[in-house]
C-alpha positions as protocol buffer text, in pm:
chain_id: "A"
residue {
  index: 1
  type: UNK
  ca { x: 11104 y: 9989 z: 10643 }
}
residue {
  index: 2
  type: UNK
  ca { x: 11342 y: 9923 z: 10951 }
}
residue {
  index: 3
  type: UNK
  ca { x: 11650 y: 10163 z: 10964 }
}
residue {
  index: 4
  type: UNK
  ca { x: 11956 y: 10022 z: 11096 }
}
residue {
  index: 5
  type: UNK
  ca { x: 12053 y: 10395 z: 11347 }
}
residue {
  index: 6
  type: UNK
  ca { x: 12370 y: 10249 z: 11518 }
}
residue {
  index: 7
  type: UNK
  ca { x: 12560 y: 10487 z: 11366 }
}
residue {
  index: 8
  type: UNK
  ca { x: 12400 y: 10770 z: 11478 }
}
residue {
  index: 9
  type: UNK
  ca { x: 12252 y: 10641 z: 11824 }
}
residue {
  index: 10
  type: UNK
  ca { x: 12571 y: 10741 z: 12058 }
}
residue {
  index: 11
  type: UNK
  ca { x: 12623 y: 11078 z: 11875 }
}
residue {
  index: 12
  type: UNK
  ca { x: 12458 y: 11348 z: 11971 }
}
residue {
  index: 13
  type: UNK
  ca { x: 12371 y: 11580 z: 11643 }
}
residue {
  index: 14
  type: UNK
  ca { x: 12430 y: 11287 z: 11431 }
}
residue {
  index: 15
  type: UNK
  ca { x: 12213 y: 11206 z: 11096 }
}
residue {
  index: 16
  type: UNK
  ca { x: 12194 y: 10934 z: 10863 }
}
residue {
  index: 17
  type: UNK
  ca { x: 11971 y: 11003 z: 10512 }
}
residue {
  index: 18
  type: UNK
  ca { x: 11660 y: 10799 z: 10482 }
}
residue {
  index: 19
  type: UNK
  ca { x: 11576 y: 10655 z: 10111 }
}
residue {
  index: 20
  type: UNK
  ca { x: 11252 y: 10442 z: 10090 }
}
residue {
  index: 21
  type: UNK
  ca { x: 11080 y: 10385 z: 9738 }
}
residue {
  index: 22
  type: UNK
  ca { x: 10887 y: 10061 z: 9802 }
}
residue {
  index: 23
  type: UNK
  ca { x: 10485 y: 9943 z: 9909 }
}
residue {
  index: 24
  type: UNK
  ca { x: 10330 y: 9991 z: 10262 }
}
residue {
  index: 25
  type: UNK
  ca { x: 10182 y: 9675 z: 10291 }
}
residue {
  index: 26
  type: UNK
  ca { x: 9966 y: 9743 z: 10617 }
}
residue {
  index: 27
  type: UNK
  ca { x: 9796 y: 10094 z: 10460 }
}
residue {
  index: 28
  type: UNK
  ca { x: 9510 y: 9889 z: 10309 }
}
residue {
  index: 29
  type: UNK
  ca { x: 9364 y: 9823 z: 10629 }
}
residue {
  index: 30
  type: UNK
  ca { x: 9333 y: 10192 z: 10697 }
}
residue {
  index: 31
  type: UNK
  ca { x: 9103 y: 10275 z: 10437 }
}
residue {
  index: 32
  type: UNK
  ca { x: 8916 y: 10057 z: 10234 }
}
residue {
  index: 33
  type: UNK
  ca { x: 8759 y: 10337 z: 10023 }
}
residue {
  index: 34
  type: UNK
  ca { x: 9137 y: 10464 z: 9843 }
}
residue {
  index: 35
  type: UNK
  ca { x: 9316 y: 10220 z: 9623 }
}
residue {
  index: 36
  type: UNK
  ca { x: 9667 y: 10291 z: 9671 }
}
residue {
  index: 37
  type: UNK
  ca { x: 9940 y: 10291 z: 9392 }
}
residue {
  index: 38
  type: UNK
  ca { x: 10211 y: 10028 z: 9522 }
}
residue {
  index: 39
  type: UNK
  ca { x: 10504 y: 10365 z: 9445 }
}
residue {
  index: 40
  type: UNK
  ca { x: 10549 y: 10523 z: 9780 }
}
residue {
  index: 41
  type: UNK
  ca { x: 10860 y: 10769 z: 9761 }
}
residue {
  index: 42
  type: UNK
  ca { x: 10983 y: 10907 z: 10119 }
}
residue {
  index: 43
  type: UNK
  ca { x: 11349 y: 11103 z: 10084 }
}
residue {
  index: 44
  type: UNK
  ca { x: 11424 y: 11224 z: 10405 }
}
residue {
  index: 45
  type: UNK
  ca { x: 11628 y: 11254 z: 10725 }
}
residue {
  index: 46
  type: UNK
  ca { x: 11690 y: 11066 z: 11056 }
}
residue {
  index: 47
  type: UNK
  ca { x: 11890 y: 11315 z: 11380 }
}
residue {
  index: 48
  type: UNK
  ca { x: 11965 y: 11214 z: 11712 }
}
residue {
  index: 49
  type: UNK
  ca { x: 11878 y: 11492 z: 11887 }
}
residue {
  index: 50
  type: UNK
  ca { x: 11978 y: 11406 z: 12256 }
}
residue {
  index: 51
  type: UNK
  ca { x: 11841 y: 11081 z: 12276 }
}
residue {
  index: 52
  type: UNK
  ca { x: 11525 y: 11213 z: 12062 }
}
residue {
  index: 53
  type: UNK
  ca { x: 11524 y: 11039 z: 11684 }
}
residue {
  index: 54
  type: UNK
  ca { x: 11385 y: 11333 z: 11473 }
}
residue {
  index: 55
  type: UNK
  ca { x: 11265 y: 11190 z: 11143 }
}
residue {
  index: 56
  type: UNK
  ca { x: 11204 y: 11483 z: 10855 }
}
residue {
  index: 57
  type: UNK
  ca { x: 11093 y: 11450 z: 10542 }
}
residue {
  index: 58
  type: UNK
  ca { x: 10923 y: 11428 z: 10212 }
}
residue {
  index: 59
  type: UNK
  ca { x: 10670 y: 11175 z: 10095 }
}
residue {
  index: 60
  type: UNK
  ca { x: 10530 y: 11110 z: 9781 }
}
residue {
  index: 61
  type: UNK
  ca { x: 10254 y: 10880 z: 9666 }
}
residue {
  index: 62
  type: UNK
  ca { x: 9947 y: 10820 z: 9439 }
}
residue {
  index: 63
  type: UNK
  ca { x: 9583 y: 10697 z: 9517 }
}
residue {
  index: 64
  type: UNK
  ca { x: 9272 y: 10629 z: 9313 }
}
residue {
  index: 65
  type: UNK
  ca { x: 8903 y: 10680 z: 9507 }
}
residue {
  index: 66
  type: UNK
  ca { x: 8541 y: 10726 z: 9353 }
}
residue {
  index: 67
  type: UNK
  ca { x: 8376 y: 11062 z: 9357 }
}
residue {
  index: 68
  type: UNK
  ca { x: 8164 y: 11162 z: 9632 }
}
residue {
  index: 69
  type: UNK
  ca { x: 7926 y: 11290 z: 9414 }
}
residue {
  index: 70
  type: UNK
  ca { x: 7928 y: 11107 z: 9077 }
}
residue {
  index: 71
  type: UNK
  ca { x: 8150 y: 10815 z: 9190 }
}
residue {
  index: 72
  type: UNK
  ca { x: 8401 y: 10896 z: 8862 }
}
residue {
  index: 73
  type: UNK
  ca { x: 8713 y: 10738 z: 8936 }
}
residue {
  index: 74
  type: UNK
  ca { x: 8952 y: 10984 z: 9078 }
}
residue {
  index: 75
  type: UNK
  ca { x: 9327 y: 10958 z: 9034 }
}
residue {
  index: 76
  type: UNK
  ca { x: 9527 y: 11154 z: 9321 }
}
residue {
  index: 77
  type: UNK
  ca { x: 9923 y: 11250 z: 9349 }
}
residue {
  index: 78
  type: UNK
  ca { x: 10012 y: 11433 z: 9713 }
}
residue {
  index: 79
  type: UNK
  ca { x: 10350 y: 11504 z: 9837 }
}
residue {
  index: 80
  type: UNK
  ca { x: 10344 y: 11597 z: 10192 }
}
residue {
  index: 81
  type: UNK
  ca { x: 10595 y: 11665 z: 10482 }
}
residue {
  index: 82
  type: UNK
  ca { x: 10694 y: 11423 z: 10743 }
}
residue {
  index: 83
  type: UNK
  ca { x: 10810 y: 11544 z: 11086 }
}
residue {
  index: 84
  type: UNK
  ca { x: 10821 y: 11292 z: 11359 }
}
residue {
  index: 85
  type: UNK
  ca { x: 11027 y: 11172 z: 11644 }
}
residue {
  index: 86
  type: UNK
  ca { x: 11079 y: 10863 z: 11865 }
}
residue {
  index: 87
  type: UNK
  ca { x: 11210 y: 10779 z: 12154 }
}
residue {
  index: 88
  type: UNK
  ca { x: 11399 y: 10443 z: 12312 }
}
residue {
  index: 89
  type: UNK
  ca { x: 11113 y: 10219 z: 12412 }
}
residue {
  index: 90
  type: UNK
  ca { x: 11251 y: 10202 z: 12814 }
}
residue {
  index: 91
  type: UNK
  ca { x: 11278 y: 10567 z: 12811 }
}
residue {
  index: 92
  type: UNK
  ca { x: 10905 y: 10668 z: 12682 }
}
residue {
  index: 93
  type: UNK
  ca { x: 10566 y: 10677 z: 12951 }
}
residue {
  index: 94
  type: UNK
  ca { x: 10384 y: 10777 z: 12652 }
}
residue {
  index: 95
  type: UNK
  ca { x: 10150 y: 10531 z: 12492 }
}
residue {
  index: 96
  type: UNK
  ca { x: 10109 y: 10747 z: 12209 }
}
residue {
  index: 97
  type: UNK
  ca { x: 10504 y: 10823 z: 12087 }
}
residue {
  index: 98
  type: UNK
  ca { x: 10672 y: 10680 z: 11809 }
}
residue {
  index: 99
  type: UNK
  ca { x: 10877 y: 10431 z: 12002 }
}
residue {
  index: 100
  type: UNK
  ca { x: 11254 y: 10225 z: 11872 }
}
residue {
  index: 101
  type: UNK
  ca { x: 11415 y: 9934 z: 12049 }
}
residue {
  index: 102
  type: UNK
  ca { x: 11816 y: 9856 z: 12010 }
}
residue {
  index: 103
  type: UNK
  ca { x: 12013 y: 10004 z: 11714 }
}
residue {
  index: 104
  type: UNK
  ca { x: 11665 y: 9974 z: 11486 }
}
residue {
  index: 105
  type: UNK
  ca { x: 11391 y: 10259 z: 11372 }
}
residue {
  index: 106
  type: UNK
  ca { x: 11086 y: 10091 z: 11204 }
}
residue {
  index: 107
  type: UNK
  ca { x: 10912 y: 10404 z: 11018 }
}
residue {
  index: 108
  type: UNK
  ca { x: 10634 y: 10263 z: 10852 }
}
residue {
  index: 109
  type: UNK
  ca { x: 10399 y: 10359 z: 11104 }
}
residue {
  index: 110
  type: UNK
  ca { x: 10426 y: 10723 z: 11150 }
}
residue {
  index: 111
  type: UNK
  ca { x: 10462 y: 10698 z: 10703 }
}
residue {
  index: 112
  type: UNK
  ca { x: 10100 y: 10533 z: 10684 }
}
residue {
  index: 113
  type: UNK
  ca { x: 9955 y: 10767 z: 10985 }
}
residue {
  index: 114
  type: UNK
  ca { x: 10086 y: 11088 z: 10798 }
}
residue {
  index: 115
  type: UNK
  ca { x: 9934 y: 11001 z: 10469 }
}
residue {
  index: 116
  type: UNK
  ca { x: 9604 y: 10889 z: 10660 }
}
residue {
  index: 117
  type: UNK
  ca { x: 9588 y: 11256 z: 10809 }
}
residue {
  index: 118
  type: UNK
  ca { x: 9701 y: 11383 z: 10454 }
}
residue {
  index: 119
  type: UNK
  ca { x: 9396 y: 11217 z: 10283 }
}
residue {
  index: 120
  type: UNK
  ca { x: 9058 y: 11478 z: 10165 }
}
residue {
  index: 121
  type: UNK
  ca { x: 8808 y: 11461 z: 10388 }
}
residue {
  index: 122
  type: UNK
  ca { x: 8576 y: 11447 z: 10044 }
}
residue {
  index: 123
  type: UNK
  ca { x: 8741 y: 11334 z: 9739 }
}
residue {
  index: 124
  type: UNK
  ca { x: 8532 y: 11480 z: 9410 }
}
residue {
  index: 125
  type: UNK
  ca { x: 8652 y: 11513 z: 9029 }
}
residue {
  index: 126
  type: UNK
  ca { x: 8559 y: 11882 z: 9034 }
}
residue {
  index: 127
  type: UNK
  ca { x: 8434 y: 12162 z: 9216 }
}
residue {
  index: 128
  type: UNK
  ca { x: 8102 y: 12206 z: 8948 }
}
residue {
  index: 129
  type: UNK
  ca { x: 8074 y: 11836 z: 8983 }
}
residue {
  index: 130
  type: UNK
  ca { x: 7665 y: 11789 z: 8963 }
}
residue {
  index: 131
  type: UNK
  ca { x: 7693 y: 11432 z: 9072 }
}
residue {
  index: 132
  type: UNK
  ca { x: 7373 y: 11177 z: 9035 }
}
residue {
  index: 133
  type: UNK
  ca { x: 7029 y: 11208 z: 9019 }
}
residue {
  index: 134
  type: UNK
  ca { x: 6866 y: 11108 z: 9338 }
}
residue {
  index: 135
  type: UNK
  ca { x: 6565 y: 10928 z: 9154 }
}
residue {
  index: 136
  type: UNK
  ca { x: 6693 y: 10728 z: 8853 }
}
residue {
  index: 137
  type: UNK
  ca { x: 7102 y: 10749 z: 8893 }
}
residue {
  index: 138
  type: UNK
  ca { x: 7185 y: 10944 z: 8593 }
}
residue {
  index: 139
  type: UNK
  ca { x: 7576 y: 11127 z: 8571 }
}
residue {
  index: 140
  type: UNK
  ca { x: 7420 y: 11470 z: 8536 }
}
residue {
  index: 141
  type: UNK
  ca { x: 7783 y: 11561 z: 8437 }
}
residue {
  index: 142
  type: UNK
  ca { x: 7695 y: 11396 z: 8153 }
}
residue {
  index: 143
  type: UNK
  ca { x: 7340 y: 11412 z: 8063 }
}
residue {
  index: 144
  type: UNK
  ca { x: 7002 y: 11600 z: 8242 }
}
residue {
  index: 145
  type: UNK
  ca { x: 6729 y: 11349 z: 8306 }
}
residue {
  index: 146
  type: UNK
  ca { x: 6392 y: 11423 z: 8336 }
}
residue {
  index: 147
  type: UNK
  ca { x: 6273 y: 11304 z: 8669 }
}
residue {
  index: 148
  type: UNK
  ca { x: 6044 y: 11515 z: 8909 }
}
residue {
  index: 149
  type: UNK
  ca { x: 6261 y: 11771 z: 9094 }
}
residue {
  index: 150
  type: UNK
  ca { x: 6002 y: 11801 z: 9353 }
}
residue {
  index: 151
  type: UNK
  ca { x: 6091 y: 11688 z: 9715 }
}
residue {
  index: 152
  type: UNK
  ca { x: 5884 y: 11395 z: 9819 }
}
residue {
  index: 153
  type: UNK
  ca { x: 5784 y: 11455 z: 10187 }
}
residue {
  index: 154
  type: UNK
  ca { x: 5730 y: 11153 z: 10394 }
}
residue {
  index: 155
  type: UNK
  ca { x: 5313 y: 11171 z: 10495 }
}
residue {
  index: 156
  type: UNK
  ca { x: 5413 y: 11130 z: 10842 }
}
residue {
  index: 157
  type: UNK
  ca { x: 5630 y: 11444 z: 10846 }
}
residue {
  index: 158
  type: UNK
  ca { x: 5400 y: 11635 z: 10651 }
}
residue {
  index: 159
  type: UNK
  ca { x: 5311 y: 11869 z: 10934 }
}
residue {
  index: 160
  type: UNK
  ca { x: 5627 y: 12000 z: 11042 }
}
residue {
  index: 161
  type: UNK
  ca { x: 5714 y: 12153 z: 10622 }
}
residue {
  index: 162
  type: UNK
  ca { x: 5528 y: 12461 z: 10707 }
}
residue {
  index: 163
  type: UNK
  ca { x: 5693 y: 12489 z: 11057 }
}
residue {
  index: 164
  type: UNK
  ca { x: 5967 y: 12725 z: 10991 }
}
residue {
  index: 165
  type: UNK
  ca { x: 5763 y: 12933 z: 10795 }
}
C-alpha cells in the first residue's frame, strides 16, 4: 500500500492516519509452509519526526499451517504491534533502512517483514499433541498402534550405543 505523505512531509510533528484492509500479494514468496488468509488489517499512524517518518500501529492477520507433529491443519489469528521508521532515499546510507522517495511511502515491505518475524518457529495443534508413529504413520492423537517401540540401531553404529554408559 502506498501512502501519500505530502501533507506531513514539510511539518515536523504532523501525522496522518493509515487504515489498510487488503491482501499483501508478495507475502507468499517468503514462507510457503504457511497459507495466509487474504484479510490483513492495519490501523496506525505515520508521524514526521524531523525528516524521519515513524510508522506505528497494529496489524491483524490470519494464517493456517500444518501441525509440526501430527500434520493437522491449524488456523491461527495474530495481532502484532508495528513500529518502523522511514528515511528519505537521498539521506540514507543504511542499506537495511526502509526508505521513501518523494511524497509516497510504501508500507507493504515493513508489514510483510513484521508478519514473517511474528510467525512462530513451531506450529503445533496443542501442547499435548502426540504426533505420528515413526514406523506406520498413525496419528497417535486418534488411536494407538501396535508398532515395536524399540529403537532400531544401524549395525555400523552398534559399537557406539554403550559409549556413554
